[in-house]
N, C-alpha and C positions, 0 to 999 in steps of 0.2 A: 512354077518357080515363084519364090517370094524372098524378100530380104527381111529377116526376122530379128527383133530385139525383145528382150524381157526386162521389165522394171519390177523390182521387189521393194516393198515398203512395209513398215510395221502395221499400218491400218489403212483401210480403204478410204479414198477421197469421196466426198459426196458429189452429186451431179453439178452443183453450182461451182465447186472448185475445179472440176474437170472442164466445164464450159469456159470459166474465166481463164484457165491456163491455155486453152486453144485460142481464145480471142486475143490473148496477149502475145501469141506467136505470130510473127510477121508473115502475112500471106496465107494464113490458115483460117478455116472456119469449120464449125461443127455442122454436119448435115442437118437440115431443118427437121427431118423426121425423128432425129434422136431426141428422146425425152424420157420422162418417167423416173423411176427410182434406180439407184445404183446398188440396191441391196443384193441383187442377184447378178451373176455374170451376164454380160450382154456385149454386143458389137456396136461400135460407133464408126461411121465413115467420116474421115477427116478430109476436107476438100481444100484446094489451094487455088489462088489466083482469081482474077475477075470472072473467069468463066466457070468457077467452082468445079474444076476437074477433080476427079478422084486422086487423092494423094496416098493415104494409107488407112489401114483399119486398126482401131484400138479395141482390144477385147479384154474384158475383165470387169470387176476384180474377181479373182479366184483365190481360194485359200491354198496355202502351200505348207506342207509339213516340213520340219527341219531337214529330214532326210532327202527331201526333194529340192532343196535350195543348194545351188553349187557352192562348194567350199570357198571359192573366191568371193562370192557375194556374202556369205556368212562372216567372212573375215572383215568385210567392209560395213556391215549393217547389223545392229543389235535388234533381234526380234523380228527378222524378215518373215512375215506371216501371210502376206498378200502379194499376188503377182498380177501384173498387167502385161499383155502381149501386144506388140506393135508389128504389123505385117505390111510390107509394101508388096502387094500382089502384082506379079509380072515384072518385078525388079526394075521399075522405071527409074533410070539413073537420075532424073531430075527430082524425083520424090524422095530418094534415099537420104540426102542431106537434111531434108525437112524432118523425116522420121527420126533420124539420129539426134538432131537438136531437140526435138520434142521429148524424146525419151529421157534426155538429161534434165530438161525442165521438170518433167513429171517426177523423176527421182529426187530432185532438189526440193520440190514442193512437198513430197511425202517423206522426207528425211530417209530416203532409201538409196538404191543403187541401180544402175542400168547395165545390162550386159548385151553386147553385140554377139549374136549366136554364130556369126560367120567367122569372127576373129577371136571370140571368147574374151575380148577385152572388157574390163569392168570399169565403170565410172561412178563416183569419183575415184581418183587414184589413191587418196588417203582415206583411212578408215574413219567412220563416224562413231565407232564403238568406244573410242578412248574415254577414260575416266580421269578426273583430276587427281593427281597424286598428292598425298599429304606434303606439307612443307617439311624440309629436312629437319631432323631432330624432333619430330613430332611423335608422341606416344599414341599408338593406334591399337585397335582390337582386330584380331584375326579369327576366322572360322577355320577350324581344322577338320578335315574330312579323312575318314579311314574306311577302307573296304577290306573285309576279311574273307578269305576263301581257302579251300583245300587245294593242295598242290596238284593232285591228280585230276582235278576238275577244270582247271584253267586251260583254255586252248593254247596249244604250242605257239600260235602266232599272235598272242596277246600284245606284245610290244608294238607290232604294226597296227593291230586293231585299236590300241590306245591312241596312236597318232590319228587314225581315221576318225575315231569318235570325237577327239578334241577338235579336229578341223570342222567336223559336222555340227557340233553343239557349242563348244567353248574354245575358240581359237587361242585365247590367252593361256590355255593349259598346254599348248603345243610347246615342247622344250626349245628354247633358244640354244642353251648349252646343256651338256650332260656329262656325267662321269662318276667315279667312285671316290674321288678326293679333290680337295681344292688346290689349285684352280681347276675347275672342271675341264676335262680334255676335249670333249666332243662339241662340235658346232653343227647343228642340224642343217642350216642353210648352206654351209660349206661342204659338209660330209655326206648329206643325204640320209634318207630313211634307213637304208641298209646298214649304215654305220651304227645307227641307234639300235636296231634290232640285233646286230651282231654283238654289241656290247654285253647283252644279257647272257651270251654263251660263255663269257669270260669272267663275270663277276656276279655275286648274289646280292649286291646292294648297289643300286643306281640312283643317283640324285640328279635333279634337273632344275633349271631356272626358267620360269615362264615369263609372261608379259603381264605387268601390273593390270588388274588387281590380283592375278595369280602370281605368287612369288616363288613357289617351289613345289616339287613333287618328289616323293621318295618311293622306290620300289624295293621292298624288303623281302627277300626270298628268292625262289628259283622260278625263272620264266624261260620259255622257249624249249621246254622238254628236257633240259639238261638236269635230270633229277639227281645225279651224283655230285653235283657241284659243291654242296655244303654238307654232304653226308657225315663227315667225321665229327661234326659238332651238333647236327640237328637232333632234336629230342621229340619232334612231332611233325605233323604235316600241315600246320596252319601257316599261311603266308598273308602278307598285307601290302596294300598300296595306300599312300597318304598324300594329301594335297593341302596347301595353305592358300586362302583367298581372303581379301580385305572384307571385313564385316560390312562396312558402309554401303558397298555396291549392292549387297543382297537385300537392302531395304527398298531398292527400286524394283517394282513388280516385273519389269521386263528382264532385268538381270536375274532376278530370283527364278523366273520361269525357265530361262536359259540354263541356269545352274542346276535346277531340279531335273531337267531332262538329261543333262550330262551325268548327274549323280546316279540316276536310275540306269542309264545306258551302260555305264561302267560296271555297275553292280550285276547287270544281266550278263555282260560279256565275261566277267570274272567268275560268274556263277557264285557270287558272294552269298554267304548264309547270313551275314550281318554287316551293316555299314552304318556309320554315324557321321553327322555334320554338327559340330558344336562350337560355340563361342569359346575360344581358348581362354582359360582363366589366367594364363600368363599375360603380362603386359609386354608389348613390343615397341621398340623404337625404330622408326623409319629413318634411315640415314640419308635418303635421297636416291639410293641405289639398291639397298638391301635392308634386311631386318636384323635387329639385335634383341635377344630376349633379356628382359629386365627381371630383377629379383622379384619373386612372388611367393606369398605364404601358402598359396594353393598350387598343388601339382596334379596334373592329370594322371589318372591310373590307366595304364595300358596293359593289355594282355601280352604275354611274352612271345609274340609271334616271331621274334628274331630267332628263337630256338624252336619254333614250331609247335608250341603247346597252346592249348585253349583253356582259359581259366573261367570264362563265363561272361555274361553281359556286364556293361559298365554299372558301377554302383551308384551312379547319379543319372538324372534325366538329361537327355541331349535334345537339342532343338529339332533335329531331323534324324530319322533312322529308317533303315531298310531291313526287312526280315524275309528270308526265304521260307518256303513251306515247312522246313524242319523246325522253325521257331514260331510261325504264325499262330498255331493253335495254343501254344504256351503263353503267348503275350497278349493276344487280342483282347481277352476279357478284362485286362487291367489297364489298357491304354486310355489316356485322356487326350483331348485335342482332336486333330483331324487325321482320319484314316483314309487312304486311297488304296483300293484293291487293284492289283495287277494279276494277270494270269500266272506270273512267275513268282509272286510274292506280295508284300504289303509295304506301303510307304506311310510312315507316321510322322506328323509334325506337331510340335507345340507352338502354335501361333503362326501368323503369316510372315513375320519378319524374324531375323535371328534373335533369339533370346538366350541369355546366359542362364546357368543353372539356378542362380538366386531369383531371377525374374520368372523363370518357369514355376518355381515353388511358390512365389508370391501370388501368381495367378491361379495355380492349382496346388493348394497346400498338400493334398493327398499325393502329389507327385514326388514328395520327398523320398518315398519308397515307390518308385514308378512301376516296378514289377515286383513280385514276391522275392524276398531275400534269397530264397533257394536257387534262383536263376542267376544271381549276381556273384561276381568275384569281389567280395568285400575286403578292402585292404585291412591287414592286421599288422600293426607295427612290430609285433613279437614273432611273426612268422613271415618268411620271405615269400612263400608261395601259398596263395589261397585259391581254392577251386570251388566253383558253384556246386551245390549239392545235386542240382538237377540240370542236366544239359543233354542235348541229343547224343545218342550213342556214337554216331559217326564222328563226333568231335572229341571223344574221350580216348581214342587209341590211334596209334600210328598205322597208316594204311600202307606205308612203304617200310619194310623191315629195317630196323636200325642196324648200321654196320658195327663191327667190333670197334671198341674205343681204342684210339691210338695210344702208344706208350706214354706220351706226354700229357694225356688228358687226366 
C-alpha cells in the first residue's frame, strides 16, 4: 500500500532546484546518495526528522503525452508535459502531510499542478492557464479555424468526442453555453454533456461560447447520425465546424503547441479532408465580454458548406492547413513553409506564429498562388458559384441521394 500524488509541470526541474525545494521544506532532507543528473527518470528518497527516517519517494521526471494528463490537470496547467510521482510507501500517517505539502511546493515551483490520487483533488484550485483579456473596446485580431468533412464519414458520437478532445487538449474550447439562437439556451455546467449531444438531434446549426481566448465555436451541418435533419435544403454532403481564437495567444509557443494538437485531433476525429487556421482579415472589437465585427474591405471566401457543396481550396494562403490523403498528393509539391507528415494526412504551416495572408505573401512571394489555380475556388464577382477545375471525385457528388424539392423551394 502507498499514498500517491502526481505533480505535472511544463518542464523538468534541475537537480539543484529539487534539492533546494527539499531543503526549504521544514523537517525534510534529500537522501545523501541522491545525486547525478535529472535528465532521466530516477527515484529520490526524502527523509524527515533528526533521525532521517524515510518519509516518501520522489520519482521522475517522466514525459507525459496530453492524452495521459487528467482533464482536471489540463484545465489547470498550460503545457503539462512532465510528471513527478510522490509515493508514501506503507501509508505512514505521519509522512502523508509532508508529502502533500511537498507536492504543492513542487507544483508551485514548476508552475504546474498537484493531484492527490486518492481523492482526485487538484491543487491549485484556480487555473494558471488564464490569459490577459484585452481592454474593453479594443480592436483585436482573431484566428478563424475551419474543419471540412463529409457527412457520412463523421462518427455519430462526434459531439461527445468534441467535448472529450477539448477537455484533453484545449479546455477553453469546451462550451460554456450553446444553442441555435441568441441568447444561447444551453448551459453545459448546469445541463451536462447529454444535453449538449442531444441538441444536435434537434438542430443542424449549433453555436457555442467558450472561455477566452476561445470566443466561439459553430457546428454547421448534421451530427449524431440524423442524416434527414436538413434534407429538404441540402445540396451536397460537405459539413463544417469552425472556431475563433485570439491571435495573440498563439504567438506563445506553449499555446501554439496546445492549439496545434487540438487542431489535428479534431481533424482526425471528423475525418476532415481539409482544415484551415487563418488570421481573419476582418477586424474585431472586444467589448469586454464578446466580439463585434468591424467593417472591413476584405472578406473571407468560404465554401458553401451550409448547403453541402464543395467548391475547392481557399483562393489565398492560410497560416495553417490540414490535408487528408485525398488532397496530399495534389498539394504537396507546391507547398512552402513547414510540412509535418502524419499517418492520416499532412499538416502545413506558413511560419511559427500566426501570419495573415499579406505577411505570408511578403515572406513567400510565390505563395500568392499557393497551389495551382485549378485546385482553388477563385471568387468571381460575375458568378455566384465558382468551382475548382480539379478536386477529388469524392467531393464532387452527393453521397446521400437528394430528396424531392418541397413545393415552396
